[in-house]
Each structure stands twice: as C-alpha cells, then as structure tokens.
C-alpha positions in Angstrom: 148.5 350.6 273.0 144.9 351.3 273.6 143.5 349.2 270.8 143.7 345.5 270.1 146.3 344.3 267.6 144.7 340.9 267.1 141.8 339.5 265.1 138.8 339.2 267.4 135.6 338.2 265.6 133.0 336.0 267.3 133.2 333.4 264.6 136.9 333.1 265.0 136.6 332.7 268.8 134.1 329.8 268.2 136.5 328.2 265.7 139.5 328.4 268.0 137.5 327.0 271.0 136.3 324.2 268.9 139.8 323.4 267.7 141.0 323.3 271.3 138.2 320.9 272.2 138.9 318.6 269.2 142.6 318.4 270.1 141.8 317.7 273.7 139.5 314.8 272.7 142.1 313.4 270.3 145.2 313.8 272.6 144.6 314.6 276.2 141.5 312.5 276.9 143.0 309.2 275.6 146.3 310.0 277.3 144.6 310.6 280.7 142.7 307.3 280.3 145.9 305.4 279.5 147.8 306.9 282.4 145.0 306.1 284.9 144.9 302.5 283.6 148.7 302.2 284.1 148.5 303.7 287.5 145.8 301.3 288.8 147.0 298.3 287.0 147.9 296.4 290.2 144.9 297.4 292.2 142.3 294.8 293.1 139.3 297.0 292.6 140.4 298.4 289.3 137.1 299.5 287.9 136.2 301.3 291.1 139.4 303.4 290.9 139.5 304.0 287.1 136.4 306.0 286.7 136.9 308.6 289.5 140.6 309.1 288.7 139.9 309.5 285.0 137.1 312.1 285.7 139.4 314.0 288.0 142.1 314.1 285.4 139.8 315.1 282.6 137.8 317.8 284.3 140.5 319.9 286.0 139.2 323.4 286.2 142.6 324.9 285.6 143.1 323.2 282.3 139.6 323.9 281.2 139.8 327.6 282.0 143.2 328.2 280.6 143.1 326.1 277.4 139.5 326.8 276.4 139.4 330.4 277.5 142.7 331.6 276.1 143.0 329.3 273.1 146.2 327.7 274.4 147.1 324.2 273.5 148.7 323.1 276.8 146.6 319.9 276.8 148.3 318.7 273.6 151.8 318.9 275.1 150.5 317.5 278.4 148.7 314.7 276.7 151.9 313.7 274.7 153.9 313.8 277.9 151.3 311.6 279.7 151.3 309.2 276.8 155.1 309.0 277.0 154.9 308.1 280.7 152.3 305.5 280.0 154.4 304.0 277.2 157.6 303.9 279.4 155.6 302.3 282.3 154.6 299.6 279.8 158.3 299.0 278.9 158.1 300.7 275.5 161.0 303.0 276.0 161.4 304.0 272.3 157.8 305.1 271.9 157.9 306.9 275.2 161.0 308.8 274.1 159.5 309.8 270.8 156.3 311.0 272.5 158.2 312.9 275.1 160.3 314.6 272.4 157.1 315.5 270.6 155.7 317.0 273.8 158.5 319.5 274.1 
C-alpha cells in the first residue's frame, strides 16, 4: 500500500500528456467551435460572439487541469457529445445519434 503499483517514468508522462493534447485538438477543439457556431447562428454580430465564446469553451481550467494532469480523456467524450448536439441542431439526427452513442 505504500508503494506505487503503476508505471511512472518521466518519458511515459510526456507521452501520455502529448496523447491527451492530440486527442483534444482532434475532437474537443473542433466540437467546441462547431457548437459555438450553432449557438450564435442567429446573432447579428456573429464574429464578435464566436471568438470569445470559443475561447471560453476551449480554455476551461477544470478540463485542462483534470485531463492534462491526470491523463483522463474526458474531452474526447465531451467533444463527441458536443458534436452530437451540433449535428442535431443542424437537423442531422442520425449523425447526432451515432456521435452521442460513441460519446457514451
């Protein structure tokens, strides 16, 4: 109980953190951008709203600390769920259903 049962080398930590960042950039970042574009679709000043809302979604301290500090892949599931909401709001129910099932 007093010793670690896991593999904890510095190289492995760098690989795991890099893997989380790569998956975030492939899944969560595009999903956040798509969701913000769907949310402000009807606004007049669309460009003025898209940039701050996207930055707030992408740089949440909670997600950054948990996912990147503990090697959890919550942003992958969250990104797929956000993609599903964006697809359903664009009247693509089948794609939204598939993405939501993948997020589970």
